[in-house]
Phi, psi and omega in degrees: 000112180245098174296349176275352183285133170298139178065032177300139175239124182264152172278168178299323180289323181291324178289324179293322179287340174283336174284148182304121187303326175297321181293316180298317180295314177303319178289318176295323186292320181296312187294325181288329181280335180225068179289156177300124182243131177254142169285160175060030179054027174077011179286149176289144172210167175288163177301312181303314178297321175298311182300318179288313182284331180221072177303139185300140182197174180296319186296333190248000175306131185079001175265155182246155177230138172264131179234153191252356184223040177290133182061029173103316191208010187265132177259127184201190181236136181246160178233134171278121185229173182202152169215199186296349186263352185127195186249154183199156171264135183229134180287147173286327178261130175224038180230039189267129177228087184291186180288167182302151174261104178287118174224124178275330173191169177117203183235147178225130175268131176269109180242114184305154182074342184249311175278143173302148179284347178240122187232126172245117186250148170239144177107176180267106187224148173253126187250136180227114174282151182258167177269353178295130172069023186270162176221156182301128175095359175300137185231157165224136175255122181251127178231151172234152184293175184268011179259002177290154174283172175294135186062035183286342189230135181229141181255118189245180167080022179282168174313133176073015180080013182288154171231161172219147181276160171232115183272164185314131179066013190273163174230133169230145175251126180255131176229140180265122180257132184296131169098337186238315177120206187273134174236148186245145174224000000 
């Protein structure tokens, strides 16, 4: 290897040799020891199939699952994680916002992994987040259109049984806290 030659081009092997051998060996050892592991041999499955066939547990912590219908139609990857409150599957992507959901009146349950994390509703609706499929930090952003009457939408099912209104054109963020439940801001 003659680095004094003008416009010298190194091969991959020469570049590897130029990196501190101990640093390179440490990087290669870390990747070899902990490859990414998928359940179900990495095949796509529905969220329901993943949750039924591979319930979140200590044995699955750190493993990934490919799903084909997150929030109805998103193909993505989920990871099994855990904390002091237990184990759960959490999506890697949490930024999906489909078209507004038209509802003239009624109730709607917000179910993590089923309901999109950003919900734009039209109509007079009572919204209740569920404790199904939750993980610490799960969030919903709920928006209303600008034609609702004052307090036309109510968010229920919060910590302590609380409710909060959502005024016309308003935005509320609901966050799940481990051990306490859903809080609105």
